[in-house]
C-alpha positions as CSV (number, residue, x, y, z in Angstrom):
1,M,0.0,0.0,0.0
2,Q,1.4,3.4,-1.0
3,L,2.0,5.8,1.8
4,A,0.2,9.2,1.7
5,E,3.5,11.0,1.6
6,E,4.6,9.0,-1.5
7,R,1.3,9.6,-3.2
8,R,1.4,13.3,-2.6
9,Q,5.0,13.6,-3.8
10,H,3.9,11.7,-7.0
11,I,1.1,14.2,-7.4
12,I,3.5,17.2,-7.0
13,D,5.9,15.6,-9.6
14,T,3.1,15.0,-12.1
15,V,1.8,18.6,-11.8
16,E,5.3,20.0,-12.3
17,R,5.8,17.7,-15.4
18,Q,2.3,17.9,-17.0
19,G,1.0,21.2,-15.7
20,K,-2.2,19.7,-14.3
21,V,-3.8,16.6,-12.9
22,L,-7.4,15.3,-12.7
23,A,-8.7,13.9,-9.4
24,A,-10.5,11.0,-11.2
25,E,-7.4,9.8,-13.0
26,L,-5.3,10.1,-9.8
27,A,-7.9,8.0,-7.8
28,Q,-7.7,5.3,-10.5
29,R,-4.0,5.4,-10.6
30,F,-3.6,5.0,-6.9
31,S,-6.6,2.7,-6.4
32,T,-8.1,5.0,-3.8
33,S,-11.2,7.2,-3.5
34,E,-11.6,10.6,-5.1
35,D,-12.3,12.0,-1.6
36,T,-8.8,10.9,-0.6
37,I,-7.3,12.6,-3.6
38,R,-9.3,15.8,-3.0
39,R,-8.0,15.9,0.5
40,D,-4.5,15.5,-0.9
41,L,-5.0,18.3,-3.3
42,R,-6.6,20.6,-0.7
43,D,-3.6,20.1,1.6
44,L,-1.1,20.6,-1.2
45,D,-2.8,23.8,-2.2
46,A,-2.7,25.1,1.3
47,A,1.0,24.4,1.4
48,G,1.4,26.4,-1.8
49,L,2.7,23.4,-3.8
50,L,-0.1,23.5,-6.5
51,R,-3.4,25.3,-7.2
52,R,-6.5,23.3,-6.7
53,V,-9.2,23.7,-9.4
54,H,-12.5,22.1,-10.1
55,G,-11.9,18.4,-10.9
56,G,-8.2,18.4,-10.1
57,A,-5.2,20.8,-9.7
58,M,-2.7,22.7,-11.8
59,R,0.8,24.2,-11.5
60,R,1.0,27.5,-9.6
61,T,2.2,30.3,-11.8
62,R,3.8,33.6,-10.9
63,A,1.8,36.7,-11.5
64,E,2.0,37.5,-15.2
65,P,3.0,40.9,-16.4
66,S,0.4,43.2,-17.8
67,F,-0.1,43.9,-21.5
68,G,1.9,47.2,-21.2
69,Q,4.8,45.4,-19.4
70,R,4.9,42.8,-22.2
71,L,4.8,45.3,-25.0
72,D,8.6,46.0,-25.0
73,A,9.7,42.5,-24.1
74,D,11.4,40.8,-27.1
75,A,10.2,43.6,-29.4
76,A,12.7,42.9,-32.2
77,R,11.9,39.2,-32.3
78,K,8.1,39.9,-32.3
79,A,8.6,42.4,-35.1
80,M,10.2,39.6,-37.1
81,L,7.2,37.3,-36.6
82,A,4.9,40.2,-37.3
83,R,6.4,40.8,-40.8
84,A,5.9,37.1,-41.6
85,L,2.3,37.2,-40.3
86,A,1.5,40.2,-42.6
87,D,2.2,37.9,-45.6
88,S,-0.8,35.8,-44.5
89,V,-3.3,38.6,-45.3
90,R,-4.6,38.9,-48.9
91,P,-6.4,42.0,-50.3
92,G,-10.0,42.2,-49.2
93,D,-9.6,39.7,-46.3
94,T,-11.6,39.8,-43.1
95,V,-9.1,39.1,-40.3
96,L,-9.9,38.0,-36.8
97,V,-7.0,38.9,-34.5
98,D,-6.5,37.6,-31.0
99,A,-5.1,39.8,-28.2
100,G,-1.3,39.9,-27.8
101,T,1.7,42.1,-28.3
102,T,3.0,40.1,-31.3
103,N,-0.4,40.4,-32.9
104,L,-0.5,44.2,-32.2
105,A,2.9,44.5,-34.0
106,F,1.4,42.5,-36.9
107,V,-1.7,44.6,-37.5
108,R,0.3,47.8,-37.3
109,L,2.3,46.6,-40.4
110,L,-0.8,46.1,-42.5
111,E,-1.4,48.9,-45.1
112,D,-4.7,50.7,-44.9
113,G,-7.1,48.7,-47.0
114,Q,-4.9,45.6,-47.2
115,A,-7.6,43.9,-45.0
116,A,-11.2,44.9,-45.6
117,T,-12.0,44.4,-41.9
118,I,-10.0,43.6,-38.7
119,I,-12.0,42.1,-35.9
120,T,-10.4,41.8,-32.5
121,N,-11.0,41.1,-28.8
122,S,-8.2,43.5,-27.8
123,P,-9.0,47.1,-27.0
124,Q,-5.3,47.9,-27.4
125,I,-5.3,46.5,-31.0
126,A,-8.4,48.4,-31.9
127,L,-7.0,51.7,-30.5
128,G,-3.7,51.0,-32.2
129,L,-5.5,51.0,-35.6
130,D,-7.4,54.3,-35.2
131,H,-5.4,55.8,-38.1
132,L,-7.0,53.4,-40.6
133,R,-9.6,54.7,-43.0
134,A,-10.1,52.1,-45.7
135,T,-10.0,49.2,-43.2
136,R,-12.9,48.7,-40.9
137,V,-12.0,47.9,-37.3
138,V,-14.5,45.9,-35.1
139,L,-14.0,45.4,-31.4
140,L,-15.8,42.4,-29.9
141,G,-17.9,42.9,-26.7
142,G,-17.3,41.3,-23.4
143,V,-15.7,41.8,-19.9
144,Y,-12.2,43.4,-20.0
145,A,-9.5,41.2,-18.4
146,A,-6.5,43.3,-17.7
147,H,-4.1,40.3,-17.4
148,A,-5.0,39.3,-20.9
149,G,-5.3,42.7,-22.5
150,A,-8.6,41.4,-23.9
151,V,-12.3,41.1,-23.5
152,L,-13.4,37.7,-22.5
153,G,-16.5,35.9,-21.3
154,A,-19.8,34.6,-22.6
155,Q,-20.6,37.6,-24.8
156,T,-17.2,37.5,-26.5
157,L,-17.5,33.7,-27.1
158,A,-21.0,34.1,-28.5
159,D,-19.8,36.9,-30.8
160,V,-16.9,34.8,-32.1
161,Q,-19.1,31.8,-32.7
162,R,-21.3,33.8,-35.1
163,L,-18.3,34.8,-37.2
164,R,-16.9,33.3,-40.4
165,V,-13.7,35.1,-41.5
166,D,-10.9,34.7,-44.0
167,V,-8.0,34.6,-41.6
168,T,-7.7,34.0,-37.9
169,V,-4.5,34.9,-36.0
170,V,-4.4,33.4,-32.5
171,G,-1.8,33.9,-29.8
172,V,-0.7,30.8,-27.7
173,C,1.3,30.1,-24.7
174,S,2.5,26.7,-25.9
175,I,3.0,24.7,-29.1
176,E,3.6,20.9,-28.6
177,A,3.9,18.6,-31.5
178,D,2.0,15.8,-29.8
179,R,-0.6,17.8,-27.9
180,G,-1.2,20.9,-29.9
181,L,-1.7,24.5,-28.9
182,G,-1.9,25.4,-25.2
183,A,-3.0,28.3,-23.0
184,S,-2.4,29.3,-19.4
185,D,-6.1,30.2,-18.8
186,A,-9.1,28.0,-19.3
187,E,-11.5,30.7,-20.4
188,E,-9.0,32.0,-23.0
189,A,-8.4,28.5,-24.3
190,V,-12.1,28.1,-25.1
191,L,-12.2,31.5,-26.8
192,K,-9.0,30.9,-28.8
193,G,-10.4,27.5,-30.0
194,A,-13.6,29.2,-31.2
195,M,-11.5,31.8,-33.0
196,L,-9.7,29.1,-34.9
197,A,-13.0,27.5,-35.8
198,A,-14.2,30.8,-37.3
199,G,-11.3,31.1,-39.8
200,S,-10.9,29.7,-43.2
201,R,-7.1,30.2,-42.9
202,R,-5.8,29.8,-39.4
203,V,-2.4,31.2,-38.4
204,V,-0.3,31.1,-35.2
205,A,3.0,32.8,-34.5
206,A,5.3,31.9,-31.6
207,L,8.7,32.7,-30.2
208,N,11.1,29.7,-29.6
209,D,10.4,29.6,-25.9
210,R,6.8,28.6,-26.6
211,L,7.8,25.4,-28.4
212,E,7.4,22.2,-26.4
213,A,6.6,24.4,-23.3
214,P,3.6,22.7,-21.6
215,A,0.6,24.8,-20.8
216,P,-2.3,23.5,-18.7
217,F,-5.2,24.1,-21.1
218,L,-5.6,22.7,-24.6
219,I,-6.8,25.1,-27.3
220,A,-6.8,22.8,-30.3
221,P,-4.6,20.1,-32.0
222,L,-2.1,21.2,-34.6
223,A,-4.3,19.8,-37.3
224,D,-6.6,22.8,-36.7
225,V,-3.8,25.2,-37.8
226,D,-2.9,26.0,-41.4
227,R,0.3,28.0,-40.8
228,L,2.8,28.3,-38.0
229,V,5.1,31.3,-38.1
230,L,8.3,30.6,-36.1
231,E,11.7,32.0,-35.6
232,A,14.3,30.9,-38.2
233,D,16.6,29.4,-35.5
234,A,13.9,27.2,-34.0
235,A,15.4,23.8,-32.9
236,P,15.6,21.5,-35.9
237,D,14.3,18.5,-33.9
238,V,11.3,20.4,-32.8
239,L,10.6,21.5,-36.3
240,A,10.8,17.9,-37.5
241,R,8.2,16.9,-34.9
242,L,5.9,19.7,-35.9
243,R,6.1,18.7,-39.5
244,R,5.0,15.1,-38.9
245,G,1.7,13.8,-40.1
246,E,-0.5,14.3,-43.1
247,R,-2.3,17.3,-41.6
248,A,0.8,19.1,-40.2
249,P,0.6,22.9,-40.7
250,E,2.8,24.8,-43.1
251,I,5.8,26.2,-41.2
252,V,7.1,29.7,-42.1
253,L,10.5,30.6,-40.7
254,A,10.7,34.3,-40.2
255,A,14.0,36.1,-40.9
256,R,15.8,37.4,-37.8
257,V,15.9,41.1,-37.3
258,A,19.4,42.6,-37.0
259,G,20.2,43.2,-33.4
260,A,17.6,40.8,-32.0
261,P,18.7,38.8,-29.0
262,A,19.5,35.1,-29.5
263,A,16.7,32.7,-29.0
264,G,16.1,31.3,-25.5
265,V,17.1,34.6,-23.7
266,P,14.6,34.9,-20.8
267,A,12.2,37.8,-21.1
268,A,9.2,39.1,-19.2
269,G,5.8,38.0,-20.5
270,R,6.8,34.6,-21.5
271,G,3.4,33.3,-20.5
272,R,1.5,35.2,-23.2
273,A,1.8,36.2,-26.8
């Protein structure tokens, strides 16, 4: 019979490795009751070793920087991705753009009229495009979440589910070859998944430190993405895994900007795009 201390250490190790655990799966694994597992999770949460959530637990994360704090982080590398993202837009497109500092850099590169309409859940993106005259800018409704720099919630999700657009550009916290796209927030994961479903062409850009970096909430499998825009010096073995399978996305490697720091250099705002 496994000791409680051993079981709890195994739970901690699993959360650190996978990002989250489910109480039902743990109960089955350890041949014990879900009530016992819930007590374990409650005690581990109280000790600050994980964060208990409905149905299980997830890794505790440090407070994430605000949108404004993330704006200048890795600016040159984000500009490189933004230029490659701009090539995904064809004249007359309606483009749905998720919140994020990389995506803000991307839409600022679009010429007035290059896209017929830009729809976004980010007030910062909408305000950053107030100079446009030939392109219509639409801001989705919802409750503003400062940590995400976006509107979220039931109204935003309902608005997105009514859309059908030419291009969707979604920000992610993680890209894993086997699992797919990940987010650090459950509500954002659902909304980002709906955004992908609304697009005829679905595009995601990510810095190297998002590759094979586990995130607790699944947005969608890689098969739901048409194009990945990545840094030119992304690890070859990671690129090979991302290219596996008949429905693997097209991968565009963006040229590095002169003076940009080397990949893998830590920067604030790693948790969000």
